[in-house]
C-alpha positions in Angstrom: -17.7 61.6 48.0 -15.0 59.0 47.4 -17.6 56.5 46.1 -18.9 59.1 43.6 -15.3 59.7 42.3 -14.8 55.9 41.8 -18.0 55.6 39.7 -16.9 58.3 37.4 -13.6 56.6 36.5 -13.7 55.4 32.8 -13.6 51.6 32.2 -10.5 50.4 30.2 -10.7 47.0 28.5 -7.5 45.0 28.4 -6.2 43.8 24.8 -4.4 40.5 24.5 -0.7 40.6 24.6 -0.3 39.9 21.0 -2.2 43.0 20.0 -5.2 43.4 17.8 -4.0 40.9 15.2 -4.2 38.0 17.8 -8.0 38.4 17.8 -8.1 36.5 14.6 -10.1 37.4 11.4 -12.8 39.8 11.6 -16.1 38.3 12.1 -19.2 39.9 10.2 -21.8 40.4 13.0 -24.5 40.4 10.4 -23.7 36.8 9.4 -24.7 33.8 11.4 -21.8 31.8 12.9 -23.0 28.7 11.3 -22.7 30.1 7.8 -19.2 31.3 8.6 -18.1 27.8 9.5 -19.6 26.3 6.3 -17.8 28.8 4.1 -14.5 28.1 5.9 -14.8 24.4 5.4 -16.2 24.6 1.8 -13.0 23.8 -0.1 -12.5 20.7 2.0 -15.9 19.5 1.2 -15.3 20.0 -2.6 -11.9 18.1 -2.7 -13.5 14.5 -2.5 -16.1 15.4 -5.0 -13.5 16.6 -7.5 -11.5 13.3 -6.9 -14.5 11.2 -7.4 -15.7 12.8 -10.6 -12.1 12.6 -12.0 -11.9 8.9 -11.3 -15.4 8.4 -12.8 -14.3 10.1 -16.0 -11.2 7.8 -16.2 -13.3 4.7 -15.8 -15.8 5.8 -18.3 -13.2 6.3 -20.9 -11.8 2.9 -20.2 -15.3 1.2 -20.3 -16.0 3.0 -23.6 -13.1 1.1 -25.3 -13.9 -2.2 -27.2 -12.5 -5.2 -25.0 -10.3 -6.3 -28.0 -8.6 -2.8 -27.9 -7.1 -3.5 -24.4 -3.4 -3.0 -24.9 -0.8 -5.6 -23.8 2.6 -5.0 -22.4 3.6 -8.3 -24.1 3.3 -6.9 -27.7 6.7 -7.4 -29.6 8.1 -9.2 -26.5 9.0 -12.8 -26.0 6.3 -15.0 -24.7 6.6 -15.6 -20.9 8.5 -18.6 -19.8 6.3 -21.4 -18.9 5.9 -25.2 -19.1 2.4 -26.8 -18.7 1.4 -30.4 -18.7 -1.2 -31.6 -21.1 -4.9 -31.5 -20.4 -6.3 -34.9 -19.3 -6.6 -37.3 -22.2 -4.1 -35.4 -24.4 -0.4 -36.3 -24.9 1.0 -32.9 -25.8 1.3 -30.2 -23.3 2.4 -26.5 -24.0 5.6 -24.7 -23.1 7.2 -21.5 -24.3 9.7 -23.4 -26.3 6.9 -24.7 -28.5 6.0 -21.1 -29.6 8.9 -20.4 -31.9 9.8 -21.4 -35.4 6.4 -20.9 -36.9 3.5 -18.5 -36.6 0.8 -19.8 -34.3 -2.2 -18.8 -32.1 -2.5 -19.3 -28.4 -6.1 -19.4 -27.1 -6.9 -19.2 -23.4 -10.2 -20.9 -22.6 -12.0 -22.9 -20.0 -14.9 -25.4 -19.9 -16.9 -23.1 -17.6 -16.6 -20.1 -19.8 -19.9 -19.2 -21.6 -18.1 -17.0 -24.2 -15.7 -19.8 -24.9 -18.6 -22.0 -26.0 -19.7 -19.3 -28.6 -16.1 -19.1 -29.8 -15.3 -22.8 -30.1 -17.0 -23.5 -33.5 -15.0 -20.6 -35.0 -11.8 -22.2 -33.8 -12.9 -25.6 -35.0 -13.4 -24.2 -38.5 -10.1 -22.4 -38.4 -8.2 -25.5 -37.4 -9.9 -27.5 -40.2 -8.4 -25.1 -42.7 -4.9 -25.9 -41.5 -3.9 -22.2 -42.0 -2.2 -21.6 -38.7 -1.6 -23.9 -35.6 -3.7 -23.2 -32.6 -2.5 -24.0 -29.1 -4.6 -24.0 -26.0 -4.2 -22.8 -22.4 -6.9 -24.4 -20.2 -7.5 -21.8 -17.5 -8.4 -23.0 -14.0 -10.3 -26.0 -14.9 -10.9 -29.4 -13.3 -9.1 -32.0 -15.4 -12.3 -34.1 -16.0 -14.2 -31.0 -17.0 -11.6 -29.8 -19.5 -11.2 -33.3 -21.0 -15.0 -33.6 -21.3 -15.2 -30.2 -22.9 -12.8 -31.2 -25.7 -14.2 -34.7 -26.2 -17.8 -33.3 -26.5 -17.1 -30.1 -28.5 -14.0 -31.2 -30.5 -10.4 -30.3 -30.1 -9.0 -27.6 -32.3 -5.6 -27.4 -30.6 -2.3 -28.8 -31.7 -1.1 -28.6 -28.0 -3.0 -28.0 -24.8 -1.5 -27.0 -21.6 -3.4 -27.2 -18.2 -3.0 -24.0 -16.3 -4.9 -25.3 -13.2 -3.8 -22.6 -10.7 -3.9 -19.8 -13.1 -0.2 -18.7 -12.6 0.6 -18.8 -16.3 -2.3 -16.8 -17.2 -1.1 -14.1 -14.8 2.2 -13.9 -16.6 0.4 -13.5 -19.8 -1.6 -10.7 -18.3 -5.0 -12.4 -18.8 -8.1 -10.3 -17.8 -10.5 -13.1 -18.5 -11.4 -15.9 -20.8 -11.4 -16.2 -23.8 -8.3 -14.4 -25.0 -6.2 -15.2 -27.9 -2.5 -14.3 -28.9 -0.8 -14.3 -32.3 2.7 -15.4 -31.9 5.4 -14.8 -34.6 8.0 -17.3 -35.7 10.5 -15.4 -33.5 8.5 -16.4 -30.4 7.3 -12.8 -29.7 3.7 -11.7 -29.2 2.4 -9.8 -32.2 -1.3 -9.4 -31.5 -3.7 -9.8 -28.6 -7.5 -10.3 -28.9 -9.6 -10.0 -25.8 -13.0 -11.8 -25.9 -14.5 -14.4 -28.2 -13.2 -14.6 -31.8 -15.7 -14.4 -34.5 -15.3 -15.3 -38.1 -15.1 -11.6 -39.0 -12.3 -11.3 -36.5 -10.4 -14.2 -38.1 -10.9 -12.8 -41.5 -10.1 -9.1 -40.9 -7.9 -9.2 -37.8 -6.0 -12.5 -37.4 -5.4 -13.9 -40.9 -4.0 -10.7 -42.5 -1.4 -10.5 -39.8 -0.6 -14.2 -40.1 0.1 -13.8 -43.8 2.2 -10.7 -43.2 4.4 -12.5 -40.7 4.8 -15.5 -42.9 5.8 -13.3 -45.8 8.2 -11.4 -43.7 9.8 -14.6 -42.4 10.2 -15.9 -45.8 11.6 -12.5 -47.1 8.8 -11.9 -49.6 6.9 -9.2 -47.8 5.8 -6.6 -50.3 
């Protein structure tokens, strides 16, 4: 009789001390457990993808710009302070003090630079016209290689500094060679051209600014 009464007592399930809320979010019994986990973590999966595509857009915009359009933080600022010895076989080095008093060009080159070889005849032609002095910064070159380069291809430079360790080029913000800077008579950077100069660049980009700067210095700018 006692056993029969015990069997008829209703079973009571204990709840956690925190109440029903402590059981966590409701789980849909019709949805597999694996799908529930994927949905829970989906925002974390998407975050790296969003970051990747955002970076890709920024890089594509940058790559879409012409190299010569890369801005320079030196524009309208004084040239960096430097003092370079001359390239082997030359008597005149190049220092920041040489870049004031007259409008001039500073061309960064190297004997190992393929693009510099394509640009060199343009510089030789410009130098022969005696319109604007051209100074050179020889970037990370062996002394004998730099000397042989200028002896073989011609020397368009009034002064040529040997930047053997590339330290001065870093101060100028050089991305790669060749690069050319137009310096005003006040010793400030007025224009930067990234990549090899062409005759069209000289005619449409460089010389008009040279003439404007000279006219301004002489007080005859229109």
